[in-house]
KOLKOLDO-222003 format. One record per residue (C-alpha): x, y negated, z. Coordinates in pm, whole numbers. Layout:
BEGIN
X, Y, Z
...
//
This chain:
BEGIN
-954, -3311, 2275
-1023, -3371, 1908
-1260, -3136, 1699
-927, -3016, 1503
-754, -2938, 1820
-1051, -2734, 1953
-1088, -2567, 1630
-719, -2474, 1643
-725, -2353, 2010
-1027, -2128, 1901
-824, -1965, 1625
-504, -1912, 1834
-712, -1757, 2098
-881, -1521, 1846
-569, -1407, 1715
-406, -1354, 2042
-719, -1169, 2174
-652, -894, 1910
-249, -910, 1940
-151, -1091, 1633
232, -1084, 1558
455, -1385, 1505
172, -1639, 1507
286, -1983, 1371
89, -2293, 1363
204, -2556, 1104
89, -2913, 1109
17, -2996, 731
-184, -3323, 745
103, -3539, 627
193, -3274, 320
-177, -3212, 172
-524, -3323, 196
-674, -2976, 209
-622, -2910, 584
-457, -3052, 900
-325, -2726, 1017
-223, -2405, 874
-202, -2081, 1084
10, -1789, 972
-13, -1459, 1166
85, -1085, 1085
-109, -788, 1161
51, -445, 1196
-164, -260, 915
-448, -337, 665
-706, -249, 937
-530, -496, 1191
-517, -780, 925
-887, -742, 847
-981, -719, 1235
-782, -1031, 1311
-939, -1252, 1022
-1289, -1098, 1110
-1219, -1198, 1466
-1107, -1559, 1386
-1413, -1613, 1164
-1647, -1474, 1426
-1516, -1675, 1690
-1524, -1983, 1499
-1885, -1928, 1412
-1961, -1869, 1786
-1826, -2191, 1853
-2010, -2377, 1589
-1752, -2365, 1293
-1879, -2219, 989
-1608, -2073, 768
-1611, -2213, 423
-1474, -1899, 283
-1295, -1556, 353
-1081, -1430, 82
-871, -1125, 50
-1058, -892, 282
-1060, -573, 43
-685, -470, 40
-609, -651, 357
-263, -726, 268
-348, -1086, 314
-665, -1247, 441
-724, -1617, 439
-989, -1786, 644
-1083, -2130, 537
-1215, -2310, 811
-1169, -2664, 656
-942, -2855, 875
-783, -2531, 968
-674, -2250, 700
-563, -1927, 853
-348, -1667, 678
-327, -1334, 813
-93, -1093, 657
98, -766, 667
466, -842, 733
601, -742, 398
347, -959, 261
438, -1234, 489
804, -1236, 417
760, -1194, 50
556, -1503, 11
717, -1709, 321
463, -1957, 355
666, -2130, 639
922, -2228, 404
670, -2373, 157
485, -2571, 411
777, -2687, 609
815, -3078, 655
1105, -3200, 477
1384, -3290, 707
1498, -3588, 484
1346, -3864, 314
1406, -3888, -56
1415, -4261, -65
1662, -4263, 218
2021, -4263, 112
2236, -3989, 260
2578, -4098, 373
//
């Protein structure tokens, strides 16, 4: 198991532990150099979003991964936990629907240099 896989598993377990909704894990290493994986999850309220993000950060620390940063904890519509190779977005459902990060980070189905017939 690679370090990235271990970290991703820690994140997914931390979200599951506090019953995150609609957890989505995206492999983005071919799309960007900022991270290998992006995890997007929903919380049912501002308090739930904050608790989920706090649990991700705490579980990562307990397993030897120091968060680079945590942003957005004040209003808790959207909290980002930057763990380096894994970036975690925890959002309230309405915020998640509005920004639609899954669509933005989805791998393209076709290659621009390939001719369509």
